[in-house]
Every structure is written in C-alpha cells, then in structure tokens.
ROKOLTI-86079 format. One record per atom (N, C-alpha, C, CB): y, z, x; atom name; residue in one letter. Coordinates in steps of 0.1 Angstrom, whole numbers, plus 5000, padded with zeros to 4 digits. Glycine has a CB too. Example, Ala and Ser with C-alpha at 12.3 -4.5 7.8 and 13.67 -1.06 7.14 Angstrom:
# residues 2
((4943; 5078; 5132); 'N'; 'A')
((4955; 5078; 5123); 'CA'; 'A')
((4967; 5078; 5132); 'C'; 'A')
((4955; 5090; 5113); 'CB'; 'A')
((4978; 5071; 5128); 'N'; 'S')
((4989; 5071; 5137); 'CA'; 'S')
((5000; 5079; 5129); 'C'; 'S')
((4994; 5057; 5141); 'CB'; 'S')
***
This chain:
# residues 117
((5801; 2596; 4682); 'N'; 'M')
((5794; 2609; 4681); 'CA'; 'M')
((5786; 2608; 4668); 'C'; 'M')
((5805; 2620; 4680); 'CB'; 'M')
((5774; 2613; 4670); 'N'; 'S')
((5764; 2614; 4659); 'CA'; 'S')
((5769; 2625; 4649); 'C'; 'S')
((5750; 2618; 4663); 'CB'; 'S')
((5766; 2623; 4636); 'N'; 'H')
((5770; 2633; 4626); 'CA'; 'H')
((5763; 2646; 4629); 'C'; 'H')
((5767; 2628; 4612); 'CB'; 'H')
((5753; 2646; 4637); 'N'; 'F')
((5745; 2658; 4640); 'CA'; 'F')
((5747; 2664; 4653); 'C'; 'F')
((5730; 2655; 4638); 'CB'; 'F')
((5756; 2658; 4661); 'N'; 'E')
((5759; 2663; 4674); 'CA'; 'E')
((5767; 2676; 4673); 'C'; 'E')
((5767; 2653; 4683); 'CB'; 'E')
((5764; 2686; 4680); 'N'; 'S')
((5771; 2699; 4678); 'CA'; 'S')
((5782; 2701; 4687); 'C'; 'S')
((5761; 2710; 4680); 'CB'; 'S')
((5783; 2693; 4698); 'N'; 'R')
((5792; 2696; 4709); 'CA'; 'R')
((5790; 2711; 4713); 'C'; 'R')
((5807; 2693; 4705); 'CB'; 'R')
((5800; 2719; 4709); 'N'; 'D')
((5798; 2734; 4711); 'CA'; 'D')
((5802; 2741; 4698); 'C'; 'D')
((5807; 2739; 4723); 'CB'; 'D')
((5794; 2738; 4688); 'N'; 'L')
((5797; 2744; 4675); 'CA'; 'L')
((5797; 2760; 4675); 'C'; 'L')
((5786; 2740; 4665); 'CB'; 'L')
((5788; 2766; 4681); 'N'; 'P')
((5789; 2781; 4682); 'CA'; 'P')
((5802; 2786; 4688); 'C'; 'P')
((5777; 2787; 4689); 'CB'; 'P')
((5807; 2779; 4698); 'N'; 'A')
((5820; 2784; 4704); 'CA'; 'A')
((5831; 2782; 4695); 'C'; 'A')
((5822; 2776; 4717); 'CB'; 'A')
((5832; 2771; 4688); 'N'; 'I')
((5844; 2769; 4678); 'CA'; 'I')
((5843; 2779; 4666); 'C'; 'I')
((5844; 2754; 4673); 'CB'; 'I')
((5830; 2781; 4662); 'N'; 'I')
((5829; 2791; 4651); 'CA'; 'I')
((5833; 2805; 4656); 'C'; 'I')
((5814; 2791; 4646); 'CB'; 'I')
((5830; 2808; 4668); 'N'; 'G')
((5834; 2821; 4673); 'CA'; 'G')
((5849; 2822; 4674); 'C'; 'G')
((5828; 2823; 4687); 'CB'; 'G')
((5856; 2811; 4679); 'N'; 'K')
((5870; 2811; 4680); 'CA'; 'K')
((5877; 2813; 4666); 'C'; 'K')
((5875; 2798; 4686); 'CB'; 'K')
((5871; 2806; 4656); 'N'; 'I')
((5876; 2807; 4642); 'CA'; 'I')
((5874; 2822; 4637); 'C'; 'I')
((5869; 2797; 4633); 'CB'; 'I')
((5862; 2827; 4640); 'N'; 'A')
((5860; 2841; 4635); 'CA'; 'A')
((5870; 2851; 4642); 'C'; 'A')
((5845; 2846; 4639); 'CB'; 'A')
((5872; 2849; 4655); 'N'; 'N')
((5882; 2857; 4662); 'CA'; 'N')
((5896; 2855; 4656); 'C'; 'N')
((5882; 2854; 4677); 'CB'; 'N')
((5900; 2842; 4652); 'N'; 'W')
((5912; 2839; 4646); 'CA'; 'W')
((5914; 2847; 4634); 'C'; 'W')
((5914; 2824; 4643); 'CB'; 'W')
((5903; 2848; 4626); 'N'; 'H')
((5904; 2856; 4613); 'CA'; 'H')
((5906; 2871; 4617); 'C'; 'H')
((5891; 2855; 4605); 'CB'; 'H')
((5899; 2876; 4627); 'N'; 'Q')
((5901; 2890; 4631); 'CA'; 'Q')
((5915; 2893; 4635); 'C'; 'Q')
((5891; 2894; 4642); 'CB'; 'Q')
((5920; 2884; 4644); 'N'; 'D')
((5933; 2886; 4650); 'CA'; 'D')
((5944; 2886; 4639); 'C'; 'D')
((5936; 2875; 4660); 'CB'; 'D')
((5942; 2880; 4628); 'N'; 'R')
((5952; 2879; 4617); 'CA'; 'R')
((5949; 2888; 4605); 'C'; 'R')
((5953; 2865; 4612); 'CB'; 'R')
((5940; 2898; 4608); 'N'; 'N')
((5936; 2908; 4597); 'CA'; 'N')
((5931; 2901; 4585); 'C'; 'N')
((5948; 2917; 4594); 'CB'; 'N')
((5924; 2890; 4586); 'N'; 'L')
((5919; 2883; 4574); 'CA'; 'L')
((5905; 2888; 4570); 'C'; 'L')
((5919; 2868; 4576); 'CB'; 'L')
((5899; 2896; 4578); 'N'; 'I')
((5886; 2902; 4575); 'CA'; 'I')
((5888; 2915; 4568); 'C'; 'I')
((5877; 2904; 4588); 'CB'; 'I')
((5894; 2925; 4575); 'N'; 'E')
((5896; 2938; 4569); 'CA'; 'E')
((5908; 2938; 4559); 'C'; 'E')
((5899; 2948; 4580); 'CB'; 'E')
((5917; 2929; 4561); 'N'; 'G')
((5929; 2929; 4552); 'CA'; 'G')
((5928; 2920; 4540); 'C'; 'G')
((5941; 2925; 4561); 'CB'; 'G')
((5917; 2914; 4538); 'N'; 'S')
((5915; 2905; 4527); 'CA'; 'S')
((5902; 2909; 4520); 'C'; 'S')
((5915; 2890; 4531); 'CB'; 'S')
((5898; 2901; 4510); 'N'; 'D')
((5884; 2904; 4504); 'CA'; 'D')
((5879; 2890; 4500); 'C'; 'D')
((5886; 2913; 4492); 'CB'; 'D')
((5866; 2891; 4495); 'N'; 'D')
((5859; 2879; 4492); 'CA'; 'D')
((5866; 2871; 4480); 'C'; 'D')
((5845; 2882; 4488); 'CB'; 'D')
((5871; 2879; 4470); 'N'; 'K')
((5878; 2872; 4459); 'CA'; 'K')
((5890; 2864; 4464); 'C'; 'K')
((5882; 2883; 4449); 'CB'; 'K')
((5898; 2870; 4473); 'N'; 'A')
((5910; 2863; 4478); 'CA'; 'A')
((5905; 2851; 4486); 'C'; 'A')
((5918; 2872; 4486); 'CB'; 'A')
((5895; 2852; 4493); 'N'; 'Q')
((5890; 2841; 4501); 'CA'; 'Q')
((5884; 2830; 4493); 'C'; 'Q')
((5880; 2845; 4512); 'CB'; 'Q')
((5877; 2833; 4482); 'N'; 'V')
((5872; 2823; 4473); 'CA'; 'V')
((5884; 2816; 4466); 'C'; 'V')
((5863; 2830; 4462); 'CB'; 'V')
((5894; 2823; 4463); 'N'; 'L')
((5906; 2816; 4457); 'CA'; 'L')
((5912; 2806; 4467); 'C'; 'L')
((5917; 2826; 4453); 'CB'; 'L')
((5912; 2810; 4480); 'N'; 'K')
((5917; 2801; 4491); 'CA'; 'K')
((5908; 2789; 4492); 'C'; 'K')
((5918; 2809; 4504); 'CB'; 'K')
((5895; 2792; 4491); 'N'; 'L')
((5885; 2781; 4491); 'CA'; 'L')
((5887; 2771; 4480); 'C'; 'L')
((5871; 2787; 4491); 'CB'; 'L')
((5890; 2776; 4468); 'N'; 'I')
((5893; 2767; 4457); 'CA'; 'I')
((5905; 2759; 4459); 'C'; 'I')
((5894; 2775; 4444); 'CB'; 'I')
((5915; 2765; 4465); 'N'; 'Q')
((5928; 2758; 4469); 'CA'; 'Q')
((5925; 2746; 4478); 'C'; 'Q')
((5938; 2767; 4475); 'CB'; 'Q')
((5917; 2750; 4489); 'N'; 'E')
((5913; 2739; 4499); 'CA'; 'E')
((5905; 2728; 4492); 'C'; 'E')
((5906; 2746; 4511); 'CB'; 'E')
((5896; 2732; 4483); 'N'; 'L')
((5888; 2722; 4476); 'CA'; 'L')
((5896; 2713; 4468); 'C'; 'L')
((5877; 2729; 4468); 'CB'; 'L')
((5907; 2718; 4462); 'N'; 'G')
((5916; 2710; 4454); 'CA'; 'G')
((5923; 2700; 4463); 'C'; 'G')
((5927; 2719; 4447); 'CB'; 'G')
((5927; 2704; 4475); 'N'; 'E')
((5933; 2695; 4485); 'CA'; 'E')
((5924; 2684; 4489); 'C'; 'E')
((5938; 2703; 4497); 'CB'; 'E')
((5911; 2688; 4491); 'N'; 'L')
((5901; 2678; 4494); 'CA'; 'L')
((5900; 2668; 4483); 'C'; 'L')
((5887; 2685; 4497); 'CB'; 'L')
((5899; 2672; 4471); 'N'; 'S')
((5898; 2664; 4459); 'CA'; 'S')
((5910; 2654; 4459); 'C'; 'S')
((5897; 2672; 4446); 'CB'; 'S')
((5922; 2660; 4461); 'N'; 'D')
((5934; 2652; 4460); 'CA'; 'D')
((5934; 2641; 4471); 'C'; 'D')
((5946; 2661; 4463); 'CB'; 'D')
((5930; 2644; 4483); 'N'; 'N')
((5929; 2634; 4493); 'CA'; 'N')
((5918; 2624; 4492); 'C'; 'N')
((5928; 2641; 4507); 'CB'; 'N')
((5907; 2628; 4486); 'N'; 'I')
((5896; 2618; 4483); 'CA'; 'I')
((5901; 2609; 4473); 'C'; 'I')
((5883; 2626; 4479); 'CB'; 'I')
((5908; 2614; 4462); 'N'; 'C')
((5913; 2605; 4451); 'CA'; 'C')
((5923; 2595; 4457); 'C'; 'C')
((5918; 2614; 4440); 'CB'; 'C')
((5931; 2600; 4467); 'N'; 'K')
((5941; 2591; 4472); 'CA'; 'K')
((5936; 2582; 4484); 'C'; 'K')
((5953; 2599; 4478); 'CB'; 'K')
((5923; 2583; 4486); 'N'; 'N')
((5916; 2575; 4497); 'CA'; 'N')
((5922; 2578; 4510); 'C'; 'N')
((5918; 2560; 4494); 'CB'; 'N')
((5925; 2591; 4512); 'N'; 'L')
((5930; 2596; 4525); 'CA'; 'L')
((5919; 2603; 4533); 'C'; 'L')
((5942; 2606; 4524); 'CB'; 'L')
((5920; 2605; 4546); 'N'; 'T')
((5910; 2611; 4553); 'CA'; 'T')
((5908; 2626; 4549); 'C'; 'T')
((5913; 2610; 4568); 'CB'; 'T')
((5896; 2630; 4548); 'N'; 'P')
((5893; 2644; 4544); 'CA'; 'P')
((5891; 2654; 4556); 'C'; 'P')
((5881; 2645; 4535); 'CB'; 'P')
((5894; 2649; 4568); 'N'; 'I')
((5891; 2657; 4580); 'CA'; 'I')
((5897; 2671; 4580); 'C'; 'I')
((5896; 2649; 4592); 'CB'; 'I')
((5910; 2672; 4577); 'N'; 'D')
((5917; 2685; 4576); 'CA'; 'D')
((5911; 2694; 4565); 'C'; 'D')
((5932; 2683; 4575); 'CB'; 'D')
((5909; 2688; 4554); 'N'; 'D')
((5904; 2695; 4542); 'CA'; 'D')
((5890; 2701; 4545); 'C'; 'D')
((5904; 2686; 4530); 'CB'; 'D')
((5881; 2693; 4550); 'N'; 'I')
((5867; 2697; 4553); 'CA'; 'I')
((5868; 2709; 4563); 'C'; 'I')
((5859; 2686; 4559); 'CB'; 'I')
((5876; 2707; 4574); 'N'; 'G')
((5878; 2717; 4584); 'CA'; 'G')
((5883; 2730; 4578); 'C'; 'G')
((5888; 2713; 4595); 'CB'; 'G')
((5893; 2729; 4569); 'N'; 'D')
((5899; 2741; 4563); 'CA'; 'D')
((5889; 2748; 4554); 'C'; 'D')
((5911; 2737; 4554); 'CB'; 'D')
((5881; 2741; 4547); 'N'; 'I')
((5870; 2746; 4538); 'CA'; 'I')
((5860; 2754; 4547); 'C'; 'I')
((5863; 2735; 4530); 'CB'; 'I')
((5856; 2748; 4558); 'N'; 'I')
((5847; 2755; 4567); 'CA'; 'I')
((5853; 2767; 4573); 'C'; 'I')
((5842; 2745; 4578); 'CB'; 'I')
((5866; 2767; 4576); 'N'; 'V')
((5873; 2779; 4582); 'CA'; 'V')
((5872; 2790; 4571); 'C'; 'V')
((5888; 2776; 4585); 'CB'; 'V')
((5874; 2787; 4559); 'N'; 'V')
((5874; 2798; 4548); 'CA'; 'V')
((5859; 2803; 4547); 'C'; 'V')
((5879; 2792; 4535); 'CB'; 'V')
((5850; 2794; 4547); 'N'; 'L')
((5836; 2798; 4546); 'CA'; 'L')
((5831; 2807; 4558); 'C'; 'L')
((5827; 2785; 4545); 'CB'; 'L')
((5836; 2804; 4569); 'N'; 'I')
((5833; 2813; 4581); 'CA'; 'I')
((5839; 2827; 4578); 'C'; 'I')
((5840; 2807; 4594); 'CB'; 'I')
((5851; 2828; 4572); 'N'; 'N')
((5857; 2841; 4569); 'CA'; 'N')
((5847; 2848; 4559); 'C'; 'N')
((5870; 2839; 4563); 'CB'; 'N')
((5843; 2841; 4549); 'N'; 'I')
((5834; 2848; 4539); 'CA'; 'I')
((5821; 2852; 4545); 'C'; 'I')
((5832; 2838; 4527); 'CB'; 'I')
((5816; 2843; 4554); 'N'; 'A')
((5803; 2847; 4561); 'CA'; 'A')
((5805; 2859; 4569); 'C'; 'A')
((5798; 2835; 4569); 'CB'; 'A')
((5815; 2859; 4577); 'N'; 'V')
((5818; 2871; 4587); 'CA'; 'V')
((5819; 2884; 4579); 'C'; 'V')
((5831; 2868; 4595); 'CB'; 'V')
((5827; 2883; 4568); 'N'; 'R')
((5829; 2896; 4560); 'CA'; 'R')
((5816; 2901; 4553); 'C'; 'R')
((5840; 2894; 4550); 'CB'; 'R')
((5806; 2892; 4552); 'N'; 'N')
((5793; 2895; 4546); 'CA'; 'N')
((5782; 2896; 4556); 'C'; 'N')
((5789; 2885; 4535); 'CB'; 'N')
((5786; 2898; 4569); 'N'; 'N')
((5777; 2899; 4580); 'CA'; 'N')
((5766; 2888; 4580); 'C'; 'N')
((5770; 2913; 4579); 'CB'; 'N')
((5771; 2876; 4578); 'N'; 'L')
((5762; 2864; 4579); 'CA'; 'L')
((5768; 2855; 4589); 'C'; 'L')
((5761; 2857; 4565); 'CB'; 'L')
((5759; 2846; 4594); 'N'; 'T')
((5764; 2835; 4603); 'CA'; 'T')
((5763; 2822; 4595); 'C'; 'T')
((5755; 2835; 4616); 'CB'; 'T')
((5771; 2813; 4600); 'N'; 'I')
((5770; 2799; 4594); 'CA'; 'I')
((5756; 2794; 4595); 'C'; 'I')
((5781; 2790; 4600); 'CB'; 'I')
((5750; 2796; 4607); 'N'; 'F')
((5736; 2791; 4609); 'CA'; 'F')
((5727; 2797; 4599); 'C'; 'F')
((5732; 2795; 4623); 'CB'; 'F')
((5728; 2810; 4596); 'N'; 'E')
((5719; 2816; 4586); 'CA'; 'E')
((5721; 2810; 4572); 'C'; 'E')
((5721; 2832; 4585); 'CB'; 'E')
((5734; 2808; 4569); 'N'; 'C')
((5737; 2802; 4556); 'CA'; 'C')
((5731; 2788; 4555); 'C'; 'C')
((5752; 2802; 4553); 'CB'; 'C')
((5733; 2780; 4565); 'N'; 'L')
((5728; 2766; 4565); 'CA'; 'L')
((5713; 2766; 4565); 'C'; 'L')
((5734; 2758; 4577); 'CB'; 'L')
((5707; 2774; 4573); 'N'; 'E')
((5692; 2775; 4573); 'CA'; 'E')
((5687; 2779; 4560); 'C'; 'E')
((5688; 2785; 4584); 'CB'; 'E')
((5693; 2789; 4553); 'N'; 'H')
((5689; 2793; 4540); 'CA'; 'H')
((5690; 2781; 4530); 'C'; 'H')
((5697; 2805; 4535); 'CB'; 'H')
((5702; 2774; 4531); 'N'; 'A')
((5704; 2763; 4521); 'CA'; 'A')
((5694; 2752; 4524); 'C'; 'A')
((5718; 2758; 4523); 'CB'; 'A')
((5691; 2749; 4537); 'N'; 'Y')
((5681; 2738; 4540); 'CA'; 'Y')
((5668; 2742; 4535); 'C'; 'Y')
((5681; 2736; 4555); 'CB'; 'Y')
((5664; 2754; 4537); 'N'; 'N')
((5650; 2759; 4532); 'CA'; 'N')
((5650; 2758; 4517); 'C'; 'N')
((5647; 2773; 4537); 'CB'; 'N')
((5661; 2760; 4510); 'N'; 'D')
((5662; 2758; 4496); 'CA'; 'D')
((5660; 2744; 4491); 'C'; 'D')
((5675; 2764; 4491); 'CB'; 'D')
((5665; 2734; 4499); 'N'; 'I')
((5666; 2720; 4494); 'CA'; 'I')
((5655; 2711; 4501); 'C'; 'I')
((5679; 2715; 4497); 'CB'; 'I')
((5649; 2715; 4512); 'N'; 'K')
((5641; 2706; 4520); 'CA'; 'K')
((5629; 2700; 4512); 'C'; 'K')
((5635; 2714; 4531); 'CB'; 'K')
((5624; 2706; 4502); 'N'; 'D')
((5613; 2700; 4494); 'CA'; 'D')
((5617; 2697; 4480); 'C'; 'D')
((5601; 2710; 4494); 'CB'; 'D')
((5630; 2697; 4478); 'N'; 'R')
((5635; 2695; 4464); 'CA'; 'R')
((5633; 2680; 4461); 'C'; 'R')
((5650; 2698; 4464); 'CB'; 'R')
((5629; 2678; 4448); 'N'; 'K')
((5628; 2665; 4443); 'CA'; 'K')
((5637; 2663; 4431); 'C'; 'K')
((5613; 2662; 4438); 'CB'; 'K')
((5641; 2651; 4428); 'N'; 'G')
((5650; 2648; 4417); 'CA'; 'G')
((5653; 2634; 4416); 'C'; 'G')
((5662; 2657; 4419); 'CB'; 'G')
((5664; 2631; 4409); 'N'; 'I')
((5668; 2617; 4407); 'CA'; 'I')
((5683; 2616; 4409); 'C'; 'I')
((5664; 2612; 4392); 'CB'; 'I')
((5687; 2604; 4412); 'N'; 'M')
((5701; 2601; 4413); 'CA'; 'M')
((5706; 2596; 4399); 'C'; 'M')
((5705; 2591; 4424); 'CB'; 'M')
((5717; 2602; 4394); 'N'; 'V')
((5723; 2597; 4381); 'CA'; 'V')
((5738; 2595; 4384); 'C'; 'V')
((5720; 2607; 4370); 'CB'; 'V')
((5742; 2583; 4383); 'N'; 'D')
((5756; 2580; 4385); 'CA'; 'D')
((5762; 2586; 4398); 'C'; 'D')
((5764; 2585; 4373); 'CB'; 'D')
((5754; 2585; 4409); 'N'; 'G')
((5758; 2589; 4422); 'CA'; 'G')
((5757; 2604; 4424); 'C'; 'G')
((5772; 2586; 4424); 'CB'; 'G')
((5750; 2611; 4415); 'N'; 'I')
((5748; 2626; 4416); 'CA'; 'I')
((5734; 2629; 4416); 'C'; 'I')
((5756; 2634; 4405); 'CB'; 'I')
((5729; 2637; 4426); 'N'; 'F')
((5715; 2641; 4426); 'CA'; 'F')
((5713; 2652; 4416); 'C'; 'F')
((5711; 2646; 4441); 'CB'; 'F')
((5703; 2650; 4407); 'N'; 'I')
((5699; 2659; 4397); 'CA'; 'I')
((5686; 2664; 4401); 'C'; 'I')
((5699; 2653; 4382); 'CB'; 'I')
((5685; 2677; 4404); 'N'; 'K')
((5672; 2683; 4409); 'CA'; 'K')
((5662; 2683; 4397); 'C'; 'K')
((5674; 2696; 4415); 'CB'; 'K')
((5650; 2681; 4401); 'N'; 'E')
((5639; 2682; 4391); 'CA'; 'E')
((5639; 2695; 4384); 'C'; 'E')
((5625; 2679; 4398); 'CB'; 'E')
((5638; 2695; 4371); 'N'; 'G')
((5637; 2708; 4364); 'CA'; 'G')
((5651; 2711; 4357); 'C'; 'G')
((5633; 2719; 4372); 'CB'; 'G')
((5662; 2706; 4363); 'N'; 'D')
((5675; 2708; 4357); 'CA'; 'D')
((5675; 2701; 4343); 'C'; 'D')
((5686; 2704; 4366); 'CB'; 'D')
((5681; 2708; 4334); 'N'; 'K')
((5683; 2701; 4321); 'CA'; 'K')
((5695; 2692; 4321); 'C'; 'K')
((5685; 2712; 4309); 'CB'; 'K')
((5693; 2680; 4316); 'N'; 'I')
((5704; 2671; 4315); 'CA'; 'I')
((5704; 2665; 4301); 'C'; 'I')
((5704; 2660; 4326); 'CB'; 'I')
((5716; 2661; 4297); 'N'; 'N')
((5717; 2656; 4283); 'CA'; 'N')
((5723; 2642; 4284); 'C'; 'N')
((5726; 2665; 4274); 'CB'; 'N')
((5715; 2633; 4289); 'N'; 'I')
((5719; 2619; 4290); 'CA'; 'I')
((5706; 2610; 4288); 'C'; 'I')
((5725; 2616; 4304); 'CB'; 'I')
((5709; 2598; 4284); 'N'; 'D')
((5698; 2588; 4283); 'CA'; 'D')
((5695; 2582; 4296); 'C'; 'D')
((5702; 2577; 4272); 'CB'; 'D')
((5684; 2586; 4303); 'N'; 'L')
((5681; 2582; 4316); 'CA'; 'L')
((5679; 2567; 4316); 'C'; 'L')
((5669; 2589; 4321); 'CB'; 'L')
((5674; 2561; 4305); 'N'; 'D')
((5672; 2546; 4305); 'CA'; 'D')
((5685; 2539; 4307); 'C'; 'D')
((5665; 2542; 4292); 'CB'; 'D')
((5696; 2544; 4303); 'N'; 'S')
((5709; 2537; 4305); 'CA'; 'S')
((5713; 2537; 4320); 'C'; 'S')
((5720; 2544; 4297); 'CB'; 'S')
((5706; 2545; 4329); 'N'; 'F')
((5709; 2546; 4343); 'CA'; 'F')
((5698; 2539; 4351); 'C'; 'F')
((5711; 2560; 4348); 'CB'; 'F')
((5688; 2533; 4344); 'N'; 'G')
((5678; 2526; 4351); 'CA'; 'G')
((5667; 2535; 4357); 'C'; 'G')
((5683; 2517; 4361); 'CB'; 'G')
((5667; 2548; 4353); 'N'; 'N')
((5657; 2557; 4358); 'CA'; 'N')
((5646; 2560; 4347); 'C'; 'N')
((5664; 2571; 4361); 'CB'; 'N')
((5636; 2551; 4348); 'N'; 'K')
((5626; 2552; 4338); 'CA'; 'K')
((5614; 2561; 4342); 'C'; 'K')
((5621; 2538; 4334); 'CB'; 'K')
***
C-alpha cells in the first residue's frame, strides 16, 4: 500500500468521530483534557520510537485524539491537513541535524559545523 492510499479514510474518520460521540467524549470532555491525552499518547510514541518498536498504535491513537479535538471545534481532518499543507507548501529552509529549520526562524548554532554554508 502506498503511503498516500486512502482506502476509505473518510469512513474510518467518521467511525472514530461516532465512537467519540457514543462515549460522551465530545460534550463530556474539553480541549484541555484532550490535549493532555494527546501529550500522553505522544509520550507513548516517543517511548516506542526510543525502544525501536513499531509506532503504529501510537500514531493511530494520536490521530484518534486529534479527530476528537477537530470535531469539538467544528473542523474536519481534511480542513486541518489542507490548512497545514497550504502553510508549508512553499516553505523553504535547511536541514540541521535531521530537523527542518524553516527560513526566517532564529537559530543559535554554527551552521558551518553542519556543512550548511
């Protein structure tokens, strides 16, 4: 499967949104609580990456929480991704130690030591 194949992404997102509704995680929770859950899931992702374990469950769990936050803010995942893509599509920058630093960001390192002259 290609990394860009959707299979039926809208259907699974809808099932997840309904799962949140069925468990009162939209009206019965709030963005702050969901962000805390997101940070917990991000910690699990970090732990598994550091242990060289598969991140499949962690990535899925993070997306589940993001769907919750999107739904409670009357947004769709498509809208969020489209907004993010429009933000980054023309972005320029450099790679420093495996991290993309966008043009215009202040950094306090000697770029010559990274071979970026």
